[in-house]
C-alpha positions in Angstrom: 137.1 93.8 119.3 137.6 93.3 115.5 140.0 96.2 115.2 142.0 95.1 118.2 142.2 91.5 116.9 143.4 92.7 113.4 146.1 94.8 115.0 147.2 91.9 117.2 147.3 89.3 114.5 148.6 91.2 111.5 151.7 93.2 110.9 151.5 97.0 110.6 150.9 98.1 107.0 148.8 95.2 106.0 145.7 96.2 103.9 142.9 93.7 103.5 139.7 93.5 101.5 136.9 91.9 103.6 133.5 92.2 105.1 132.2 92.4 108.6 129.4 89.9 109.3 127.3 88.8 112.2 126.6 85.1 112.9 123.6 84.2 114.9 121.7 81.0 115.4 123.7 79.1 112.8 123.4 81.6 109.9 124.6 85.0 108.8 122.4 87.7 110.2 122.4 91.1 108.4 119.8 92.8 110.8 122.1 91.8 113.7 124.9 93.6 112.0 122.8 96.7 111.4 121.8 96.7 115.1 125.4 96.4 116.1 126.4 99.2 113.9 123.6 101.4 115.3 124.9 100.7 118.7 128.3 102.0 117.7 129.9 98.6 117.3 129.2 97.5 120.8 128.2 93.9 121.5 124.6 93.2 122.1 122.8 90.6 124.2 121.0 88.9 121.2 123.7 86.2 120.8 125.2 87.6 117.6 128.9 87.2 117.1 130.7 89.6 114.8 133.7 88.8 112.6 135.8 89.9 109.6 135.7 87.6 106.6 138.8 88.4 104.5 138.6 88.2 100.7 141.9 89.6 99.4 145.1 91.4 100.4 146.0 94.7 98.8 149.3 95.5 100.6 151.8 93.6 102.8 155.3 94.1 104.2 155.5 97.6 102.6 154.5 96.3 99.1 151.5 97.3 97.1 150.0 94.0 95.8 147.1 95.4 93.8 149.0 95.1 90.5 149.8 91.4 91.1 147.8 88.5 89.8 145.0 87.2 92.0 146.7 83.9 92.2 149.8 85.5 93.7 147.8 87.7 96.1 145.9 84.6 97.3 149.2 82.8 98.1 150.3 85.8 100.2 146.9 85.9 101.9 146.8 82.2 102.8 150.2 82.4 104.3 149.3 85.6 106.2 146.2 84.1 107.7 147.4 80.5 108.2 147.1 80.8 112.0 144.3 83.4 112.1 141.9 83.2 115.0 138.3 84.4 115.4 137.0 87.0 114.7 139.3 86.8 111.6 138.4 84.3 108.9 139.7 83.6 105.4 137.0 83.1 102.8 137.5 79.8 101.0 138.6 79.7 97.4 138.5 76.9 94.8 139.4 76.7 91.1 137.0 73.7 90.8 133.7 74.4 89.1 131.9 71.5 90.9 133.0 72.6 94.3 131.8 76.1 93.7 128.5 74.7 92.5 128.2 72.7 95.7 128.8 75.9 97.7 125.9 77.5 95.8 123.5 74.7 96.5 124.5 73.5 99.9 125.1 76.6 102.0 122.1 78.8 101.4 120.6 77.8 104.8 123.5 79.5 106.5 122.7 82.8 104.7 125.5 82.5 102.1 124.1 84.4 99.1 126.4 83.1 96.4 130.0 83.1 95.2 132.3 85.6 93.6 134.3 84.5 90.5 137.7 86.1 89.9 140.1 85.4 87.1 143.4 84.1 88.5 145.4 86.4 86.2 143.5 89.6 87.1 144.9 92.4 89.2 143.0 93.9 92.0 142.1 97.0 89.9 140.1 94.7 87.5 137.1 94.5 89.9 134.6 95.2 87.0 135.6 91.8 85.7 134.6 90.0 88.9 131.2 88.2 88.8 128.9 87.7 91.7 126.8 84.6 91.2 123.8 84.4 93.5 122.2 81.2 94.7 118.9 80.8 92.9 115.9 79.9 95.0 112.2 79.6 94.3 109.5 80.5 96.8 105.7 80.9 97.0 103.9 83.8 98.5 100.4 85.3 98.7 99.6 88.6 97.0 98.5 90.9 99.7 98.8 94.2 97.9 99.9 95.8 94.7 101.7 98.9 93.5 99.5 100.6 90.9 95.9 99.8 90.0 94.5 96.4 91.1 93.5 95.6 87.5 96.9 96.5 86.1 99.5 96.1 88.9 103.0 97.3 88.5 104.4 95.2 91.3 103.2 92.8 94.0 103.4 93.1 97.8 103.9 89.6 99.2 102.9 87.8 102.3 103.2 84.4 104.0 101.5 82.9 107.1 103.7 82.8 110.2 103.7 80.0 112.8 100.4 81.3 114.3 98.6 81.6 110.9 98.9 85.4 110.7 99.7 86.7 107.2 103.0 88.6 107.4 104.6 90.8 104.8 107.7 89.1 103.3 108.7 91.3 100.4 107.7 92.7 97.0 108.4 91.9 93.4 110.4 93.7 90.7 108.2 95.5 88.2 105.9 93.1 86.4 106.1 92.4 82.7 103.0 93.5 80.8 101.7 90.0 80.3 102.0 89.2 84.0 100.3 92.4 84.9 97.4 91.6 82.6 97.2 88.0 83.9 97.2 89.0 87.6 94.9 92.0 87.1 92.2 89.6 85.9 92.3 87.6 89.2 93.1 90.2 91.9 90.3 92.0 93.8 90.3 95.0 96.1 90.5 94.0 99.8 87.6 94.1 102.2 87.7 95.5 105.8 89.1 92.2 107.1 92.6 92.7 105.5 95.2 92.1 108.1 97.7 94.8 106.9 97.8 98.5 107.5 97.4 101.1 104.8 101.2 101.8 104.7 104.1 99.4 105.3 107.5 99.9 106.8 110.1 100.5 104.1 112.4 97.9 102.6 116.1 97.8 103.4 117.7 100.9 101.8 114.5 102.9 101.6 113.4 105.6 104.0 109.8 106.2 102.9 107.0 104.0 104.1 105.5 101.9 101.3 102.1 103.1 100.0 100.2 100.4 98.2 96.7 99.1 97.5 95.5 96.1 99.5 94.0 93.2 97.7 92.2 90.1 98.9 95.0 87.7 99.9 93.8 84.6 98.0 96.2 84.5 95.0 99.4 82.5 95.4 102.3 83.1 93.1 105.7 81.5 92.5 108.8 83.7 92.6 112.6 83.7 91.9 114.3 84.8 95.1 117.7 84.9 96.7 119.0 83.8 100.1 119.1 87.3 101.7 116.4 87.4 104.4 115.9 89.8 107.3 113.6 88.6 110.0 111.7 86.4 107.6 111.5 89.0 104.8 113.3 88.9 101.5 115.8 91.7 101.5 115.8 92.2 97.7 112.9 92.4 95.4 111.7 89.1 94.0 110.9 88.2 90.4 107.5 86.9 89.5 107.4 83.6 87.7 103.8 82.4 87.6 100.5 82.1 89.4 100.0 78.9 91.5 96.4 78.1 90.9 96.9 74.8 92.7 97.8 76.5 96.0 95.9 78.5 98.6 97.2 80.5 101.6 96.8 77.6 104.1 99.0 75.4 101.9 102.0 77.6 102.4 104.4 76.6 105.2 105.5 79.3 107.6 108.9 79.9 105.9 109.9 82.1 103.0 111.8 80.0 100.5 113.2 76.7 99.4 116.2 75.6 97.3 115.5 75.1 93.6 
């Protein structure tokens, strides 16, 4: 469907830079895109709609545009997609810092992870100069397990209660600084038989090996730096430990993984 729409709406020889996304229930849905790709690109019955979000134009009308300034390429792209129809969409662009800041703070609920900053004078070959600025969020989670010894954890395996009060795995942290490892190692304790999680967990996105870890009593709540990328309630990327929340217990956590900071 996307290939046919591109062929129908754009002249032969046009080369675009873009990304295929899936939109479901009011937000971008990366797992829905993975399922669609696994199905060979065929539509599924889960309500997800696929589309191509276009970032840049590399060639048009027989001319290689990669050596032109981004500002010039953008003018070509806007004109080229002025009457584009779904599933094609032109990503918005602004030179205004406050507008970009508003996009960072106001669109995380839709699954927008951040913005990309490009210099108006750069060519397409200067991609190393582009900057991806992620929306910064904070979140709380329960420590349900650790990588490494309980008294000297290298990283944390995190959980949050779902709508039925069951503790669900929502992610893990980056490696802990030494001071954080010492602090948490003094308050974490090995789990008893009532721990709700299995001995191994399914791998994170991008990993193939099930996660082996040590279960701990799920009674320590921590605050984290997270981003907006979530897959079925799990943080897709490792989080960064900030501090222990001694004022919170597991029942205090609402059944959602993060909030804007």
